[in-house]
C-alpha positions in Angstrom: 0.0 0.0 0.0 1.3 3.4 -1.0 1.0 5.9 1.9 1.6 9.6 1.9 1.6 12.4 4.4 2.2 16.2 4.0 4.1 18.0 6.7 5.1 21.6 7.5 8.3 22.9 9.1 7.8 23.5 12.8 8.9 26.7 14.7 11.3 25.5 17.4 9.6 27.9 19.8 6.1 26.4 19.2 4.8 24.6 22.3 3.5 21.0 21.6 0.3 21.5 23.7 -0.5 24.7 21.8 0.0 22.8 18.5 -2.3 20.0 19.5 -5.0 22.5 20.4 -4.8 23.7 16.8 -5.3 20.1 15.5 -1.6 19.7 14.7 0.7 16.9 15.7 4.5 17.4 16.4 6.8 15.2 14.4 10.5 14.9 13.5 12.3 13.7 10.4 15.8 12.1 10.7 18.2 11.2 8.0 17.1 13.7 5.3 20.4 15.5 5.5 23.0 13.4 7.3 22.6 13.5 11.0 20.5 16.7 11.0 16.9 16.4 12.2 13.9 18.5 11.0 11.1 19.5 13.3 7.7 19.2 11.6 3.9 19.4 12.2 1.2 17.4 10.4 -2.6 17.5 10.5 -3.8 15.3 13.4 -6.7 13.8 11.4 -4.3 12.9 8.5 -1.9 11.4 11.0 -4.8 9.2 12.4 -5.5 7.9 8.9 -1.8 7.2 8.4 -1.4 5.3 11.7 -4.4 3.0 10.9 -2.5 1.8 7.8 1.2 2.1 8.8 3.3 -0.1 11.1 6.3 1.1 13.0 9.6 0.0 11.4 7.8 -1.6 8.5 5.9 0.7 6.2 7.4 3.1 3.6 5.7 6.5 3.5 6.0 9.3 1.0 6.7 12.4 3.1 6.4 15.8 1.5 7.3 19.1 3.0 6.2 21.8 0.5 7.5 24.8 2.4 11.1 23.6 2.1 10.6 21.8 -1.2 11.5 18.4 0.2 9.9 15.1 -0.7 11.1 11.6 -0.1 10.4 8.2 1.3 10.6 7.5 5.0 10.0 4.8 7.6 7.8 5.5 10.6 10.2 4.9 13.4 8.4 5.8 16.6 4.9 6.7 17.8 4.7 8.4 21.2 1.3 8.2 22.8 -0.4 8.7 26.1 0.0 5.6 28.4 -3.8 5.1 28.8 -5.6 7.7 26.8 -6.1 7.1 23.0 -4.0 10.1 22.1 -0.9 10.3 19.9 1.7 12.9 21.0 4.5 12.7 18.5 5.7 10.9 15.4 9.3 10.2 14.2 10.2 9.4 10.6 13.5 8.3 9.2 14.2 9.3 5.6 15.6 6.5 3.3 16.5 6.1 -0.3 15.0 3.3 -2.4 18.3 1.3 -2.5 19.3 1.9 1.1 19.5 -1.2 3.3 17.2 -1.0 6.3 16.2 -3.2 9.2 12.4 -3.6 9.6 10.0 -5.7 11.6 8.0 -8.0 9.4 5.0 -10.1 10.6 4.7 -13.9 9.9 1.6 -15.2 8.3 1.1 -18.9 9.0 -0.5 -20.9 6.2 -2.0 -24.4 6.2 -2.7 -27.0 8.8 0.3 -29.1 9.8 0.2 -32.8 9.0 1.1 -33.5 12.6 -2.1 -31.8 13.6 -4.6 -33.2 11.1 -3.2 -36.8 11.1 -1.2 -37.3 14.4 -3.3 -35.4 16.9 -0.6 -32.7 17.7 -1.0 -29.0 18.2 0.8 -26.2 16.4 3.0 -24.0 18.7 4.2 -20.7 17.2 7.4 -19.3 18.8 7.6 -16.1 16.7 5.0 -13.7 15.3 7.5 -11.4 13.5 11.2 -11.2 12.6 13.7 -8.5 11.9 14.6 -8.4 8.3 17.5 -6.6 6.5 16.6 -5.6 3.0 16.5 -2.7 0.5 14.0 0.0 1.4 12.2 -0.5 -1.9 11.8 -4.3 -1.2 10.3 -4.3 2.3 7.8 -7.2 2.4 4.4 -6.6 4.0 4.4 -10.0 5.6 6.3 -13.3 5.3 4.1 -16.3 4.5 5.1 -19.4 6.4 3.7 -22.7 5.1 3.4 -25.1 8.0 1.3 -27.8 6.3 4.2 -30.2 6.0 5.2 -30.2 9.6 4.9 -33.6 11.3 4.6 -34.3 15.1 7.8 -33.2 16.9 9.1 -31.3 13.8 10.3 -27.7 14.1 10.5 -25.0 11.5 13.3 -22.5 12.1 14.3 -19.0 10.8 16.6 -20.6 8.3 13.5 -22.3 6.7 11.7 -19.0 6.0 11.1 -18.1 2.4 12.4 -14.6 2.1 12.3 -12.1 -0.8 15.5 -12.0 -2.9 18.2 -10.0 -1.3 16.6 -10.0 2.2 17.9 -11.8 5.3 16.7 -12.2 8.8 18.8 -10.5 11.5 19.5 -12.9 14.3 20.0 -16.6 14.9 19.1 -18.8 11.9 18.4 -21.7 14.3 15.7 -19.8 16.2 12.5 -21.9 16.2 9.5 -20.4 14.4 6.9 -23.1 14.8 6.7 -26.6 16.3 4.1 -29.4 16.3 3.8 -30.7 19.8 2.1 -33.7 21.3 -1.3 -32.6 22.6 -1.7 -32.8 26.3 -4.3 -35.3 27.6 -7.2 -33.6 29.3 -7.0 -34.0 33.1 -10.3 -34.7 35.0 -11.8 -31.7 36.6 -11.4 -31.4 40.4 -15.1 -32.1 41.0 -14.8 -35.3 38.9 -11.8 -36.5 40.8 -13.6 -36.0 44.1 -16.7 -37.9 42.8 -14.4 -40.8 41.6 -12.6 -40.9 44.9 -15.9 -40.9 46.8 -17.2 -43.8 44.7 -14.1 -45.8 45.2 -14.2 -45.2 49.0 -17.9 -46.2 49.2 -17.2 -49.4 47.2 -14.3 -50.4 49.4 -16.4 -49.7 52.5 -19.2 -52.0 51.2 -16.6 -54.7 50.5 -15.1 -54.3 53.9 -18.5 -54.4 55.5 -19.4 -57.6 53.7 -16.4 -59.3 55.1 -17.4 -58.9 58.8 
């Protein structure tokens, strides 16, 4: 999905609370000119639309700043929000070029029912829901599909088994488990059922003992 946002340069003296009262959200752009950062504002409603579709460290966004004639692609790096209120306080973007290598968090999409589940009575246990991927900014995958249909009971799929886009690689241990088919636990009798069974056994033994006198 192609996402875009228009920003304006922010007066360094502007107070964040005053900006929010005007319906503006403070933001910052890094990487557009070396290590220099640029203070920005954006429309709070437009930011809300952006955040419903973008993911931190995953989604490329077209950022335009008309008042300084700058336009480029950026990653959403950070979203600062109130700890319990549904309010966003600040956004951080990091400018990148299409061919730059970036590290992003990519979700895993598990596909299929494992053989060990449908034929051997096991259960699928997923160890990871996302992985950190190093790739070109232009090639960031939205998700990584993980086909688990061939997994048998006791078999584990690792990071090394993931089917990644060309030129991309996972950052971290290749032996890290992604998904495993485990033996299903046998259901234990409920506490009330155990008590009823014990009482029945006790009564039976009592009757047997009474008959022997």
